[in-house]
C-alpha positions in Angstrom: -23.6 -13.1 36.2 -21.4 -10.0 36.0 -18.6 -11.9 37.9 -18.8 -14.9 35.6 -18.7 -12.9 32.3 -16.6 -9.8 33.1 -15.6 -9.5 29.3 -19.1 -9.2 27.9 -19.0 -5.3 27.7 -15.6 -5.5 26.1 -16.7 -7.9 23.6 -19.9 -5.9 22.9 -17.7 -2.8 22.3 -15.3 -4.7 20.0 -18.2 -6.0 17.9 -19.6 -2.5 17.6 -16.2 -1.2 16.4 -16.0 -4.0 13.8 -19.6 -3.3 12.5 -18.8 0.5 12.1 -15.6 -0.5 10.2 -17.7 -2.4 7.6 -19.7 0.7 6.7 -18.9 2.3 3.5 -18.6 5.8 5.1 -15.9 6.9 2.8 -18.1 6.4 -0.3 -18.0 4.1 -3.2 -14.8 5.6 -4.7 -12.8 4.1 -1.9 -14.6 0.7 -2.1 -11.7 -1.7 -2.7 -14.4 -4.6 -3.2 -15.8 -2.9 -6.2 -12.9 -3.3 -8.8 -12.9 -1.6 -12.3 -9.7 -3.3 -13.6 -8.3 -6.7 -14.2 -5.6 -6.0 -11.8 -8.0 -5.2 -9.0 -10.1 -8.3 -9.8 -7.1 -10.5 -9.6 -6.2 -9.1 -6.2 -9.8 -9.5 -5.0 -9.8 -13.1 -6.0 -6.9 -13.8 -3.9 -8.5 -11.9 -1.1 -11.6 -14.1 -1.4 -9.5 -17.2 -1.3 -7.7 -16.3 1.8 -11.0 -15.1 3.4 -12.8 -18.5 3.0 -9.7 -20.4 4.3 -9.5 -18.0 7.3 -13.1 -18.3 8.0 -12.9 -22.1 7.9 -9.9 -21.9 10.4 -11.8 -19.6 12.6 -14.9 -21.9 12.7 -12.8 -25.1 13.5 -10.7 -23.5 16.1 -13.5 -21.8 17.8 -15.6 -25.1 17.9 -12.8 -27.0 19.3 -12.2 -24.3 22.0 -15.8 -24.2 23.1 -16.0 -28.0 23.1 -12.8 -28.1 25.3 -14.2 -25.6 27.7 -17.5 -27.5 28.0 -16.1 -31.1 28.0 -13.2 -30.5 30.5 -14.9 -27.9 32.6 -14.4 -28.4 36.4 -17.2 -30.4 38.1 -17.9 -31.0 41.9 -15.8 -33.8 43.1 -13.1 -33.4 40.5 -9.5 -33.4 41.7 -7.9 -30.0 42.1 -5.3 -30.9 39.5 -6.5 -33.1 36.5 -4.4 -35.9 35.2 -1.4 -34.7 33.3 -0.8 -36.0 29.7 2.5 -35.3 27.9 2.7 -35.7 24.2 0.3 -37.1 21.6 2.1 -38.1 18.4 -1.0 -38.2 16.1 -2.2 -34.7 17.3 1.2 -33.2 16.9 1.6 -34.5 13.4 -2.0 -33.3 12.6 -1.6 -29.8 13.8 1.8 -29.5 12.1 0.5 -30.9 8.7 -2.9 -29.1 8.6 -1.4 -25.6 8.7 1.2 -26.6 6.1 -1.4 -27.8 3.7 -3.6 -24.8 4.2 -0.6 -22.4 3.5 0.1 -24.6 0.3 -3.4 -24.1 -1.1 -3.3 -20.4 -0.2 0.1 -19.9 -1.9 -1.0 -21.5 -5.3 -3.4 -18.8 -6.3 -1.3 -16.0 -4.5 2.0 -16.9 -6.3 0.1 -17.3 -9.6 -1.5 -14.0 -9.3 1.9 -12.2 -8.3 3.5 -13.5 -11.5 0.5 -12.5 -13.6 0.6 -8.9 -12.1 4.4 -8.6 -12.4 4.5 -9.6 -16.1 5.5 -6.8 -18.4 3.1 -6.0 -21.1 3.8 -7.5 -24.5 4.4 -5.5 -27.6 1.1 -6.7 -29.1 -0.8 -5.3 -26.2 0.2 -1.6 -27.2 0.3 -0.5 -23.7 0.0 3.1 -22.7 3.1 4.0 -20.9 3.0 6.5 -18.0 5.7 7.4 -15.7 4.4 8.3 -12.2 6.7 10.4 -10.0 5.9 11.2 -6.5 6.8 14.5 -4.8 6.2 16.2 -1.6 3.2 16.5 -1.8 1.8 16.1 -5.4 1.9 13.7 -8.2 3.6 14.0 -11.7 2.3 12.0 -14.7 4.5 11.8 -17.7 3.4 10.2 -21.0 6.7 9.7 -22.8 5.1 8.4 -26.0 2.7 11.3 -26.2 4.9 14.2 -25.1 2.5 15.1 -22.3 3.3 16.0 -18.6 0.6 16.8 -16.2 0.0 16.8 -12.3 -2.4 15.1 -9.9 -5.0 14.0 -12.5 -4.1 11.1 -14.7 -6.2 10.2 -17.8 -6.2 6.7 -19.3 -8.4 5.1 -22.0 -11.0 2.4 -21.1 -10.2 -1.0 -22.6 -6.5 -0.4 -23.2 -3.5 -1.8 -21.3 -1.9 0.9 -19.1 1.7 0.3 -17.9 2.7 2.6 -14.9 6.4 3.0 -13.9 6.6 4.5 -10.4 9.3 6.3 -8.7 9.9 9.1 -6.3 11.7 12.5 -6.4 12.3 12.7 -2.6 11.0 10.2 0.0 8.9 7.0 -0.1 5.4 7.5 -1.3 2.7 4.9 -2.2 0.4 5.1 -5.2 -3.2 4.0 -4.2 -6.3 4.1 -6.3 -8.6 1.7 -4.5 -10.9 0.6 -7.4 -8.0 0.3 -9.8 -5.9 -2.0 -7.7 -3.6 -2.5 -4.9 -0.9 -0.1 -3.5 2.6 0.4 -5.0 5.5 2.1 -3.2 7.4 4.8 -5.0 11.0 4.6 -3.9 13.8 7.2 -4.6 16.2 5.7 -7.2 14.1 2.6 -7.8 11.2 1.8 -10.0 8.0 -0.2 -9.4 5.4 -1.0 -11.9 1.6 -1.6 -12.2 -0.2 -2.9 -15.4 -4.0 -2.7 -15.7 -6.9 -2.5 -18.1 -9.8 -0.5 -16.9 -13.2 -1.7 -18.1 -15.5 1.2 -16.7 -15.2 4.9 -17.5 -15.5 7.3 -14.7 -13.4 9.3 -12.2 -11.6 7.4 -9.4 -10.1 8.9 -6.4 -6.6 8.0 -4.9 -4.3 9.0 -2.2 -0.7 8.6 -1.1 -0.7 5.6 1.2 2.7 5.9 2.8 3.5 8.6 5.5 5.7 11.0 3.7 5.7 14.1 5.7 3.6 17.0 7.0 1.0 17.0 4.2 0.8 13.3 3.5 -2.8 13.4 4.0 -3.1 16.3 1.4 -1.3 14.3 -1.4 -4.3 13.2 -3.5 -5.0 12.2 -7.1 -7.7 11.5 -9.5 -7.7 8.9 -12.3 -10.1 9.7 -15.3 -10.9 6.6 -17.3 -12.1 8.0 -20.6 -13.8 6.4 -23.6 -11.3 6.2 -26.5 -12.6 9.3 -28.3 -12.7 11.3 -25.2 -9.1 10.2 -24.4 -8.0 11.2 -27.9 -9.6 14.6 -27.5 -7.9 15.1 -24.0 -4.4 14.1 -25.7 -5.0 16.7 -28.5 -5.8 19.4 -26.1 -2.8 18.7 -23.8 -0.4 18.5 -26.8 -1.5 21.9 -28.4 0.9 24.7 -27.5 -0.2 27.2 -25.0 -0.9 30.8 -26.2 -1.0 32.8 -22.9 -1.8 36.5 -22.9 1.1 38.7 -22.6 0.3 40.6 -19.5 -0.6 37.4 -17.5 2.5 35.6 -18.7 4.7 38.5 -17.8 3.2 38.5 -14.4 3.9 34.8 -14.1 7.6 35.4 -15.1 8.3 38.5 -13.0 6.6 36.9 -9.9 9.2 34.1 -10.0 6.7 31.3 -10.9 8.7 30.2 -13.9 11.6 29.1 -11.6 9.6 26.1 -10.4 6.8 25.6 -13.0 6.8 24.8 -16.7 4.3 25.9 -19.4 4.7 24.2 -22.7 5.6 26.3 -25.6 6.9 29.2 -23.5 10.1 30.2 -21.8 8.9 28.9 -18.5 10.5 25.5 -18.0 10.9 25.1 -14.2 10.7 21.5 -13.0 10.5 21.7 -9.2 6.7 22.2 -9.1 3.9 20.8 -11.1 3.8 21.4 -15.0 1.1 24.0 -15.6 0.7 23.8 -19.3 -3.0 23.0 -19.2 -3.7 23.7 -15.4 -7.0 25.5 -16.3 -8.4 22.2 -17.7 -7.9 20.3 -14.3 -10.6 19.9 -11.8 -8.4 20.3 -8.7 -5.2 22.2 -7.6 -2.8 22.1 -4.8 -2.2 18.3 -4.9 -5.8 17.5 -5.4 -7.2 19.0 -2.3 -8.8 22.3 -3.7 -11.4 22.7 -6.5 -10.0 24.5 -9.5 -11.9 27.7 -9.1 -10.7 31.3 -9.1 -11.6 31.7 -5.4 -9.6 28.5 -4.4 -6.6 29.5 -6.6 -6.5 32.9 -5.2 -6.3 31.5 -1.6 -3.7 29.1 -2.7 -1.5 31.8 -4.2 -2.1 34.1 -1.3 -1.0 31.7 1.5 0.1 28.3 0.3 1.3 27.0 3.8 -2.0 27.9 5.5 -3.8 25.7 2.9 -1.2 22.9 2.8 1.1 22.7 5.8 4.7 22.3 4.9 4.1 23.2 1.2 7.3 23.8 -0.6 5.5 26.5 -2.7 6.8 29.8 -1.1 4.6 32.6 0.0 5.5 35.4 -2.4 3.5 38.1 -0.5 2.0 39.2 -3.8 -0.3 42.2 -4.0 -4.1 41.4 -4.7 -3.9 42.9 -8.2 -1.0 40.5 -9.2 -2.7 37.6 -7.7 -6.0 38.4 -9.6 -3.9 38.7 -12.8 -2.2 35.5 -12.3 -5.4 33.6 -11.5 -6.9 34.8 -14.7 -3.9 33.7 -16.6 -3.7 30.3 -15.1 -7.4 29.7 -15.4 -7.1 30.5 -19.1 -4.6 27.6 -19.7 -6.9 25.2 -21.1 
């Protein structure tokens, strides 16, 4: 039995791996099959269409394969070399036309969906414009019509069209929030776009999906889909000018932080690092990998590279009292 079926252990192992891959081990926030936007549902509809065609092809091909193995198996008394047949016009026409027709029926919904997803929003849709800029290794979100710039956490209202314009400040990145829709590359010097309408409020995790350097895996983001009133409140909070305490702000300046970071309404206008205008109101820091707590922020300021390998934020070798002052200052920027 073992000699006749030497591949059974390999097949069993492959099936086990496939079954494990179907488990939702990463949690519902990474479930691409549970969309919360029109964009994601359009993509899923194409996926479903391709899946059923693929399943049909698999069933037909496997049936023919098993039938051929059984029907033309070697039997006692058969010649060593079977009769040779060369060419069969009907079969050749059939296996040329059938794939062409299948590709045609797959192409129709695919192309239609691509045109739907690439169409720019109309003026009547009153789309919320957001510029998304990828950096090594953090995300910048600019709301040009609202005068807001933030980092790593994007807020959008439920039920309103959102139009993202995506580009990169350095290397190729890829914007991916599974439940909002498919991936889009961010290319230096070029722009890509995504338009969507979210229908379910909540927080949705995302991740850079293009290998972009040492801390690619640490380039995360969160999208908060807010109810309209909550979004309006968030906008008001982000647009109000910061009123930092003098001691903390002076520490921020003399430590060199202002060379890379901006704080709205102050002299700090650096643009190399994330905008810190309302950093205290965010749930995460360090490109989305740490909770925004005093302990985590202290560790981040103390040794950035040990938290995020390759981080462009320098280790300033600050004294503990200066770190404590800075943490209190930054946590207060709400």
